[in-house]
C-alpha positions as CSV (number, residue, x, y, z in Angstrom):
1,X,-9.6,144.5,186.8
2,X,-9.8,142.0,184.0
3,X,-9.0,138.2,183.3
4,X,-5.6,138.0,181.7
5,X,-6.0,134.7,179.8
6,X,-3.3,135.6,177.3
7,X,-0.5,135.3,179.9
8,X,1.2,132.0,179.7
9,X,1.7,131.6,183.4
10,X,-2.2,131.1,183.6
11,X,-2.7,127.5,184.9
12,X,-3.9,124.5,183.0
13,X,-4.4,120.9,183.7
14,X,-4.9,117.7,182.0
15,X,-7.3,115.1,183.9
16,X,-6.9,111.6,182.5
17,X,-9.3,108.6,182.7
18,X,-8.6,105.5,184.7
19,X,-6.5,107.5,187.4
20,X,-3.4,107.3,185.2
21,X,-0.3,109.7,185.5
22,X,-1.0,112.7,183.2
23,X,2.7,113.9,183.7
24,X,3.7,113.4,180.1
25,X,0.9,115.6,178.6
26,X,1.6,119.0,177.4
27,X,-1.1,121.7,176.5
28,X,-0.3,124.1,173.7
29,X,-1.9,127.4,173.6
30,X,-1.2,129.3,170.5
31,X,-2.7,133.1,170.4
32,X,-3.6,134.9,167.3
33,X,-5.4,138.2,168.2
34,X,-8.7,137.1,170.1
35,X,-8.2,133.4,169.3
36,X,-6.3,130.7,170.7
37,X,-5.8,127.3,169.2
38,X,-5.5,124.6,171.6
39,X,-3.8,121.3,171.2
40,X,-2.5,118.4,173.6
41,X,0.7,116.6,173.1
42,X,1.7,113.3,174.5
43,X,5.3,113.5,175.1
44,X,5.5,110.1,177.1
45,X,5.9,106.5,175.9
46,X,2.5,105.2,176.6
47,X,-1.0,106.2,175.5
48,X,-3.0,108.4,177.4
49,X,-7.0,108.5,177.7
50,X,-8.0,111.9,178.3
51,X,-10.9,112.9,180.6
52,X,-10.8,116.7,180.2
53,X,-8.6,119.4,179.6
54,X,-8.7,122.5,182.0
55,X,-7.2,124.9,179.3
56,X,-7.3,127.9,181.8
57,X,-7.6,128.3,185.4
58,X,-7.4,131.7,187.3
59,X,-8.7,133.4,190.1
60,X,-11.9,135.3,189.4
61,X,-11.1,139.2,189.2
62,X,-14.7,140.5,189.3
63,X,-17.0,141.2,192.1
64,X,-19.5,138.4,193.1
65,X,-22.3,140.7,192.0
66,X,-21.1,140.8,188.3
67,X,-23.8,139.8,185.9
68,X,-23.4,137.1,183.3
69,X,-25.1,135.3,180.4
70,X,-24.1,131.7,179.5
71,X,-25.3,129.3,176.8
72,X,-26.4,125.8,177.4
73,X,-25.1,122.4,175.8
74,X,-28.7,121.9,174.7
75,X,-30.6,124.6,172.6
76,X,-33.4,124.5,175.4
77,X,-30.8,125.5,178.1
78,X,-29.6,129.0,178.9
79,X,-28.4,130.9,182.0
80,X,-28.1,134.3,183.6
81,X,-27.6,135.8,186.9
82,X,-24.5,137.0,188.9
83,X,-21.0,135.1,189.9
84,X,-22.8,134.3,193.0
85,X,-26.2,133.6,191.9
86,X,-27.2,131.1,189.1
87,X,-30.4,131.5,187.2
88,X,-31.9,129.0,184.6
89,X,-33.8,130.9,182.1
90,X,-35.7,128.3,180.4
91,X,-36.6,125.8,183.3
92,X,-34.8,122.9,181.2
93,X,-31.2,122.9,182.7
94,X,-28.4,120.7,181.4
95,X,-27.8,119.3,184.8
96,X,-31.4,119.1,186.1
97,X,-33.2,118.2,182.8
98,X,-30.6,116.4,180.7
99,X,-28.6,115.3,183.6
100,X,-25.3,116.2,182.2
101,X,-22.6,115.9,185.0
102,X,-21.5,119.0,186.9
103,X,-18.5,119.9,189.2
104,X,-19.4,120.5,192.8
105,X,-19.0,124.1,194.0
106,X,-19.1,125.5,190.5
107,X,-21.7,126.8,188.1
108,X,-21.4,125.6,184.6
109,X,-22.3,127.0,181.2
110,X,-21.3,125.8,177.8
111,X,-19.2,127.2,175.0
112,X,-20.1,130.9,175.6
113,X,-19.8,133.0,178.7
114,X,-20.5,136.7,178.7
115,X,-19.5,138.9,181.9
116,X,-20.6,142.4,182.4
117,X,-18.1,143.7,185.0
118,X,-19.5,147.3,184.6
119,X,-21.9,149.4,182.5
120,X,-19.0,150.0,180.3
121,X,-17.1,147.0,180.0
122,X,-18.0,143.4,178.8
123,X,-15.7,140.2,178.5
124,X,-16.8,137.5,176.2
125,X,-15.4,133.9,176.3
126,X,-16.4,131.4,173.7
127,X,-15.2,128.3,171.9
128,X,-15.1,129.5,168.3
129,X,-15.0,125.8,166.9
130,X,-16.9,122.6,168.0
131,X,-15.5,119.9,165.7
132,X,-15.0,117.1,168.4
133,X,-14.9,118.4,172.0
134,X,-17.6,120.0,174.2
135,X,-16.6,123.3,175.8
136,X,-17.5,124.2,179.3
137,X,-16.9,127.3,181.7
138,X,-17.1,126.4,185.2
139,X,-17.0,129.3,187.7
140,X,-17.9,130.6,191.1
141,X,-17.0,134.1,192.8
142,X,-13.4,132.9,193.3
143,X,-12.4,130.8,190.4
144,X,-12.8,130.3,186.7
145,X,-12.2,127.1,184.7
146,X,-12.1,126.9,180.8
147,X,-12.6,123.2,180.0
148,X,-12.8,120.8,177.1
149,X,-14.4,117.5,178.0
150,X,-12.7,114.8,176.0
151,X,-14.9,111.6,177.0
152,X,-11.6,109.3,177.5
153,X,-10.1,109.9,174.0
154,X,-6.7,108.1,173.6
155,X,-3.8,110.1,172.6
156,X,-1.0,107.8,171.4
157,X,2.6,108.2,172.5
158,X,4.4,111.1,170.7
159,X,1.1,112.2,169.1
160,X,-0.5,115.8,169.2
161,X,-4.3,116.0,169.4
162,X,-6.1,119.1,168.2
163,X,-8.8,120.6,170.7
164,X,-10.6,123.5,169.7
165,X,-10.4,127.2,169.2
166,X,-11.0,129.5,172.1
167,X,-12.1,133.2,171.6
168,X,-11.6,135.8,174.3
169,X,-12.2,139.6,174.0
170,X,-13.3,142.6,176.0
171,X,-14.7,146.1,175.1
172,X,-17.5,148.5,176.0
173,X,-20.0,147.2,173.4
174,X,-21.2,143.4,174.0
175,X,-22.8,143.4,170.4
176,X,-19.3,144.2,168.9
177,X,-17.9,141.2,170.7
178,X,-20.5,138.9,169.5
179,X,-20.2,140.2,165.9
180,X,-16.5,139.4,166.2
181,X,-17.2,135.8,167.6
182,X,-19.7,135.0,164.8
183,X,-17.2,136.0,162.2
184,X,-14.6,133.9,163.7
185,X,-17.0,130.9,164.1
186,X,-17.9,131.3,160.5
187,X,-14.3,130.8,159.7
188,X,-14.3,127.4,161.4
189,X,-17.8,126.4,160.6
190,X,-19.0,128.2,157.5
191,X,-22.9,128.8,157.8
192,X,-24.8,126.7,155.2
193,X,-26.1,129.0,152.5
194,X,-29.9,129.4,151.9
195,X,-31.5,132.1,149.6
196,X,-33.7,133.7,152.3
197,X,-35.4,133.0,155.7
198,X,-38.3,130.6,155.0
199,X,-41.9,131.5,155.8
200,X,-44.8,129.3,155.8
201,X,-47.3,127.6,158.2
202,X,-46.8,124.8,160.9
203,X,-49.4,122.4,162.1
204,X,-47.8,122.0,165.8
205,X,-49.2,125.0,167.7
206,X,-52.8,124.1,167.1
207,X,-53.0,120.5,166.4
208,X,-50.0,118.9,168.0
209,X,-49.7,115.2,167.4
210,X,-53.5,114.9,166.8
211,X,-53.0,116.6,163.4
212,X,-55.0,115.0,160.5
213,X,-55.0,115.1,156.6
214,X,-58.2,117.0,156.8
215,X,-56.6,119.8,159.1
216,X,-53.7,120.4,156.8
217,X,-56.2,120.6,153.8
218,X,-58.5,123.1,155.6
219,X,-55.5,125.3,156.3
220,X,-54.1,125.1,152.9
221,X,-57.1,126.1,151.4
222,X,-57.3,129.4,153.4
223,X,-53.4,130.1,152.9
224,X,-53.8,129.7,149.4
225,X,-56.6,132.4,148.9
226,X,-55.6,134.8,151.9
227,X,-51.9,134.2,152.6
228,X,-50.1,133.0,149.3
229,X,-46.9,134.4,150.4
230,X,-46.6,131.6,153.1
231,X,-44.6,129.1,150.9
232,X,-43.9,126.3,153.0
233,X,-46.4,124.0,154.7
234,X,-45.0,122.2,157.6
235,X,-46.5,119.0,158.8
236,X,-45.2,118.5,162.3
237,X,-45.1,115.5,164.7
238,X,-47.9,113.2,164.6
239,X,-48.0,111.8,161.1
240,X,-46.0,108.8,161.8
241,X,-46.7,105.4,163.3
242,X,-44.0,105.4,165.9
243,X,-41.1,107.6,166.9
244,X,-38.3,106.3,164.5
245,X,-40.6,105.0,161.8
246,X,-40.7,108.0,159.8
247,X,-41.9,106.4,156.4
248,X,-44.9,104.7,157.9
249,X,-47.9,107.1,158.3
250,X,-50.4,106.7,161.1
251,X,-54.3,106.3,160.3
252,X,-54.8,110.1,160.5
253,X,-53.2,110.1,157.0
254,X,-55.2,107.4,155.1
255,X,-53.7,108.4,151.6
256,X,-50.1,108.5,152.8
257,X,-47.8,111.4,153.3
258,X,-46.5,111.3,149.9
259,X,-50.1,111.9,148.4
260,X,-50.5,114.8,151.0
261,X,-47.1,116.4,150.0
262,X,-48.2,116.1,146.2
263,X,-51.3,117.9,146.9
264,X,-49.3,120.7,148.7
265,X,-47.2,120.9,145.6
266,X,-50.0,120.9,143.1
267,X,-51.7,123.8,145.1
268,X,-48.5,125.9,144.5
269,X,-46.8,125.5,147.9
270,X,-43.8,123.5,149.2
271,X,-44.3,120.6,151.6
272,X,-42.1,120.6,154.7
273,X,-41.6,117.6,157.3
274,X,-40.9,117.2,160.8
275,X,-38.4,114.4,161.8
276,X,-36.5,113.4,165.0
277,X,-33.7,111.5,163.2
278,X,-31.6,110.4,166.1
279,X,-34.2,108.7,168.3
280,X,-36.6,105.7,168.1
281,X,-39.3,104.4,170.5
282,X,-39.2,100.9,172.2
283,X,-41.9,99.6,169.8
284,X,-40.5,100.9,166.7
285,X,-39.8,98.6,163.6
286,X,-36.4,100.6,163.5
287,X,-35.3,99.4,167.0
288,X,-36.6,96.0,166.6
289,X,-35.1,95.3,163.2
290,X,-31.8,97.2,163.7
291,X,-30.6,97.1,167.4
292,X,-27.0,97.2,166.2
293,X,-27.4,100.7,164.9
294,X,-28.0,102.3,168.2
295,X,-25.8,103.5,171.0
296,X,-25.2,100.6,173.4
297,X,-25.1,100.0,177.3
298,X,-22.4,98.1,179.0
299,X,-24.2,94.9,178.4
300,X,-24.1,95.7,174.6
301,X,-27.8,96.3,174.4
302,X,-29.5,99.5,172.9
303,X,-29.0,102.2,175.7
304,X,-32.3,103.3,177.3
305,X,-31.8,107.3,177.2
306,X,-34.0,107.5,180.5
307,X,-31.3,105.6,182.6
308,X,-28.8,108.5,181.8
309,X,-30.6,111.3,180.9
310,X,-34.2,112.7,179.9
311,X,-36.1,109.8,178.4
312,X,-38.4,111.7,175.9
313,X,-41.7,113.3,176.0
314,X,-43.8,110.8,174.2
315,X,-43.4,106.9,173.4
316,X,-40.6,107.1,175.9
317,X,-38.0,105.8,176.7
318,X,-36.1,106.7,173.6
319,X,-33.2,104.9,172.1
320,X,-30.3,106.9,170.4
321,X,-29.2,106.3,166.9
322,X,-25.5,105.8,166.4
323,X,-24.2,108.4,164.0
324,X,-20.8,106.7,163.6
325,X,-22.5,103.4,162.5
326,X,-22.4,102.8,158.7
327,X,-25.9,101.2,158.7
328,X,-27.4,104.1,160.8
329,X,-25.8,106.6,158.2
330,X,-27.2,104.7,155.4
331,X,-30.6,104.6,157.0
332,X,-30.5,108.5,157.4
333,X,-29.6,108.9,153.9
334,X,-32.5,106.7,152.9
335,X,-35.0,108.4,154.9
336,X,-34.4,112.0,153.7
337,X,-33.7,110.9,150.2
338,X,-37.1,109.1,150.2
339,X,-38.8,112.3,151.5
340,X,-36.9,114.5,148.9
341,X,-37.4,112.3,146.0
342,X,-40.9,110.6,146.7
343,X,-42.5,113.3,149.0
344,X,-40.9,116.2,147.3
345,X,-39.8,117.8,150.7
346,X,-37.1,120.2,150.4
347,X,-37.6,121.6,154.0
348,X,-36.7,119.4,157.0
349,X,-37.6,120.4,160.6
350,X,-35.4,118.2,162.8
351,X,-36.1,117.5,166.5
352,X,-34.7,115.9,169.6
353,X,-31.2,116.2,167.9
354,X,-29.6,116.3,171.3
355,X,-30.1,112.6,171.7
356,X,-27.5,112.1,168.9
357,X,-25.0,114.0,170.9
358,X,-25.4,113.0,174.6
359,X,-22.1,111.6,175.9
360,X,-22.9,108.1,177.3
361,X,-22.9,104.9,176.1
362,X,-20.7,102.9,173.5
363,X,-20.6,103.6,169.8
364,X,-19.4,101.6,166.8
365,X,-16.4,103.9,166.5
366,X,-15.0,103.7,170.0
367,X,-12.5,106.6,169.5
368,X,-15.2,109.0,168.3
369,X,-16.7,111.7,170.7
370,X,-20.5,112.0,171.0
371,X,-20.0,115.3,169.1
372,X,-18.2,113.5,166.2
373,X,-21.0,110.9,166.2
374,X,-23.6,113.6,166.0
375,X,-21.8,115.4,163.3
376,X,-21.3,112.2,161.2
377,X,-25.1,111.5,161.5
378,X,-25.9,115.0,160.3
379,X,-23.7,114.8,157.5
380,X,-25.3,111.6,156.2
381,X,-28.6,113.2,156.6
382,X,-27.8,116.2,154.7
383,X,-26.6,114.0,151.8
384,X,-29.9,112.4,151.8
385,X,-31.8,115.7,151.9
386,X,-29.6,116.9,148.9
387,X,-28.4,120.4,147.8
388,X,-30.8,123.2,147.9
389,X,-32.9,121.7,150.8
390,X,-33.4,123.6,154.1
391,X,-32.5,121.8,157.4
392,X,-33.8,123.4,160.7
393,X,-32.3,122.2,163.9
394,X,-34.6,121.8,167.0
395,X,-34.0,120.6,170.4
396,X,-30.6,120.3,169.4
397,X,-27.1,120.4,170.9
398,X,-26.2,123.9,170.0
399,X,-22.5,124.4,169.3
400,X,-22.1,120.7,168.0
401,X,-24.6,121.7,165.2
402,X,-22.4,124.8,163.9
403,X,-22.1,124.3,160.2
404,X,-24.5,121.2,159.9
405,X,-27.9,123.2,159.8
406,X,-29.4,126.0,157.7
407,X,-31.7,127.2,160.5
408,X,-31.7,126.7,164.2
409,X,-34.7,127.1,166.8
410,X,-33.6,129.6,169.4
411,X,-36.4,129.2,171.9
412,X,-38.9,126.5,173.4
413,X,-42.3,126.0,171.8
414,X,-44.8,128.9,172.0
415,X,-48.0,128.3,174.2
416,X,-50.9,130.5,174.5
417,X,-50.2,132.3,177.8
418,X,-48.4,135.3,178.7
419,X,-45.7,133.5,180.8
420,X,-44.6,131.5,177.5
421,X,-44.9,134.6,175.3
422,X,-42.5,136.6,177.7
423,X,-40.2,133.4,178.0
424,X,-39.7,133.0,174.3
425,X,-38.5,136.7,174.1
426,X,-36.2,136.2,177.1
427,X,-34.6,133.1,175.4
428,X,-34.5,134.6,171.7
429,X,-33.0,138.1,172.3
430,X,-29.9,136.9,173.9
431,X,-29.3,134.8,170.6
432,X,-30.2,137.5,168.0
433,X,-26.5,137.8,167.2
434,X,-26.6,134.3,165.8
435,X,-29.1,135.2,162.9
436,X,-27.4,135.1,159.6
437,X,-24.0,134.9,161.4
438,X,-24.4,131.0,162.4
439,X,-27.7,130.2,160.8
440,X,-31.1,131.5,160.1
441,X,-32.9,131.8,163.5
442,X,-36.4,130.3,164.1
443,X,-38.2,132.1,167.0
444,X,-40.9,129.6,166.8
445,X,-44.6,130.0,165.5
446,X,-46.2,133.3,165.1
447,X,-49.6,133.0,167.0
448,X,-52.2,136.1,166.8
449,X,-55.5,135.0,168.3
450,X,-57.0,132.9,170.9
451,X,-58.9,129.7,169.7
452,X,-59.7,126.2,170.9
453,X,-56.8,123.8,170.6
454,X,-57.0,120.3,169.6
455,X,-53.7,119.0,171.2
456,X,-52.9,115.3,172.0
457,X,-50.1,114.6,174.6
458,X,-49.6,118.0,176.3
459,X,-51.9,120.1,178.7
460,X,-52.9,123.2,176.8
461,X,-55.6,124.8,179.1
462,X,-54.0,128.5,179.2
463,X,-55.5,130.1,176.1
464,X,-56.3,133.5,177.4
465,X,-53.8,136.0,175.7
466,X,-54.7,139.6,175.8
467,X,-54.4,141.9,172.4
468,X,-51.4,143.5,174.1
469,X,-49.7,140.4,174.8
470,X,-50.2,139.3,171.2
471,X,-48.6,142.7,170.1
472,X,-45.6,141.9,172.3
473,X,-45.2,138.4,170.5
474,X,-45.6,139.8,167.1
475,X,-42.9,142.4,167.9
476,X,-40.8,139.8,169.4
477,X,-41.1,137.8,166.0
478,X,-40.1,140.8,164.0
479,X,-37.1,141.7,166.3
480,X,-35.8,138.2,165.9
481,X,-35.0,138.7,162.2
482,X,-35.6,134.9,161.5
483,X,-37.8,132.9,159.5
484,X,-41.7,133.2,159.9
485,X,-44.1,130.5,160.5
486,X,-47.7,131.1,161.2
487,X,-49.1,128.8,163.9
488,X,-52.8,129.7,164.2
489,X,-55.6,128.1,162.7
490,X,-55.6,130.2,159.6
491,X,-59.3,130.1,159.1
492,X,-59.7,131.9,162.4
493,X,-57.6,134.9,161.5
494,X,-59.4,138.4,161.2
495,X,-58.3,141.5,159.0
496,X,-56.1,143.0,161.8
497,X,-54.1,139.7,162.0
498,X,-53.6,139.6,158.1
499,X,-52.3,143.2,158.3
500,X,-49.6,141.9,160.7
501,X,-48.7,138.8,158.7
502,X,-48.4,141.1,155.5
503,X,-45.8,143.2,157.4
504,X,-43.7,140.3,158.5
505,X,-43.7,138.5,155.2
506,X,-41.3,138.1,153.6
507,X,-38.9,138.2,156.5
508,X,-36.3,140.8,156.5
509,X,-33.5,138.7,157.7
510,X,-32.4,141.6,160.1
511,X,-32.4,141.0,163.9
512,X,-32.8,143.9,166.4
513,X,-29.8,145.1,168.2
514,X,-30.8,146.4,171.6
515,X,-29.7,149.4,173.5
516,X,-30.0,147.7,176.7
517,X,-29.4,144.3,178.4
518,X,-33.1,144.4,179.6
519,X,-34.1,144.3,175.9
520,X,-36.7,147.2,176.1
521,X,-35.4,149.2,172.9
522,X,-34.3,147.2,169.9
523,X,-33.2,148.7,166.4
524,X,-33.7,147.1,163.0
525,X,-32.0,148.9,160.2
526,X,-34.2,149.1,157.1
527,X,-33.6,150.6,153.5
528,X,-35.1,153.9,154.4
529,X,-34.2,154.3,158.1
530,X,-34.9,152.2,161.2
531,X,-37.5,150.1,163.1
532,X,-37.6,150.8,166.8
533,X,-39.1,147.9,168.7
534,X,-40.2,149.0,172.1
535,X,-41.1,146.4,174.8
536,X,-42.9,146.6,178.2
537,X,-42.1,143.3,180.0
538,X,-43.7,144.5,183.2
539,X,-47.2,144.3,184.9
540,X,-47.9,148.0,184.8
541,X,-48.0,150.6,182.1
542,X,-44.8,152.5,181.2
543,X,-43.9,155.3,178.9
544,X,-41.1,154.7,176.4
545,X,-38.8,156.8,174.2
546,X,-35.6,156.6,172.5
547,X,-33.1,158.9,170.6
548,X,-32.6,158.9,166.8
549,X,-29.6,159.3,164.9
550,X,-31.1,161.9,162.4
551,X,-34.5,163.8,162.1
552,X,-37.2,161.2,160.9
553,X,-40.8,161.1,160.3
554,X,-42.4,158.4,162.7
555,X,-45.1,155.9,161.7
556,X,-46.9,153.0,163.6
557,X,-45.2,150.1,161.8
558,X,-48.3,147.7,161.8
559,X,-51.0,150.4,160.7
560,X,-49.0,153.0,158.9
561,X,-50.3,155.7,161.1
562,X,-48.0,158.8,161.2
563,X,-47.0,159.6,164.7
564,X,-44.7,162.5,164.2
565,X,-42.8,164.5,161.5
566,X,-39.0,165.6,161.4
567,X,-38.2,164.6,164.9
568,X,-34.8,163.6,166.7
569,X,-36.2,161.2,169.3
570,X,-39.1,158.9,169.8
571,X,-41.9,160.9,171.9
572,X,-43.1,159.4,175.0
573,X,-45.2,156.6,174.0
574,X,-47.6,154.9,176.5
575,X,-46.9,151.1,176.5
576,X,-49.6,149.0,178.6
577,X,-48.4,146.1,180.5
578,X,-47.2,143.1,178.4
579,X,-47.2,145.1,175.3
580,X,-44.9,146.4,172.6
581,X,-44.8,149.1,169.9
582,X,-43.0,149.0,166.7
583,X,-42.1,152.6,165.1
584,X,-41.0,152.9,161.6
585,X,-38.4,155.8,161.5
586,X,-38.1,157.1,157.9
587,X,-35.8,159.8,157.1
């Protein structure tokens, strides 16, 4: 059995705001191969405010135990399970953490749903555009709905409103479906060009918000002498006085951020800066001086995000900058132009971007959706950042960011414990297909050794990672194919750590394609063969093997030790619990 969404008889429904009569609304579904262009026509004589459009509704043809993978609205939300059992991969669900509304009796994922009805069949449903409306897939063992939320946008009489493009395909190979989807998304949202995945160092994993000017200079000195290929020095959260006041440094940077960045440039490296452009704390100068630039509540005051969603992790509650407001847009241009021209930054790590796209409150442009507001703010931001800069999204609304960033974080933050190391790979590997197709993936920081951490604002007590677990993490970073940011105190690294970094830098840009949905055997194409990434996720030792396409000589990738000569399969290799091996296959 399969889902027949191309049949014109498949049901649809328009749900209008304010209880009005939707009988005059007509949904148009225009198929071209795997893609369906959706539009909504008002054939009546009065304007209609549209709450949501159910573009397709059908009975679920698959068994209740059919596995699935689904994306979240937020980058930090992902889902898996079966049609009768819904699992949250990250612990930060759109419904529970960000409080996005849900429909009773249905599971909800956003913009991408992959179903695996058998070992030899996969069905992929996704929205291949996200210009204006948020896509959802609502399902249970009996029913499937493909939905676009429209936030009460008004359609005048006689007008036709473009919705989004929908992609649907089936085949035996899920990676082929994802490749086709990536190509189609690229038609609607061309990925922003950047010459190569960045590599560098980040202050966050070790220092957090307690980072000081001296910390940066200490690491910079070691990087200059031992790791000169780590081009970018990324100053993360903690340099500013308040969330929102990005140009005002706190006392830990007595000489100012412009001076620090100039010294990084003088040392032969590139300064990189962290910014959360769409939020401001209650005590910030930005909110006090320009309350009109923010999303409003029903009383016309800046909307406290904690009343509708997660209110933030420090200096909360946060208030949400309105991307449709001309003053807010000019402010974003000014901040990023200042960082580019005076601070010499051409790399910007953005955070908390989701707050720019949350679907609540009142905006300056009343007929703009939250996604349009976010994309307008991102456009202004990139105008300030200038051509040739690198913009990295983090904690972002995932699909709404298409075509607005050069890179995208694909996981939560790394922490020094096995649960988190495993979790990052669980989050990152289902998104490997996005690397280079949608953006450059950021798998988060590479960490290679235990050491005391100075970290303000979060509990960081679990710092007992084994060598095997560090090997798993290094292999995960390699298999992601994305950018490389070292996260350790560079002064603490030993020779074996330097060898690993030398193998990872510069990044290849190629993500592993996995043989299985359990992500135990991944393959990366190289100029002279393949890299096989073998993972043991379990708590006991396993033995791993894999077939090869042609006779090869085998080497341990990290040490260059020869393992076998002229073989057509990987010999059985012991993998201790929580470990990984990377085998170079040369032939």
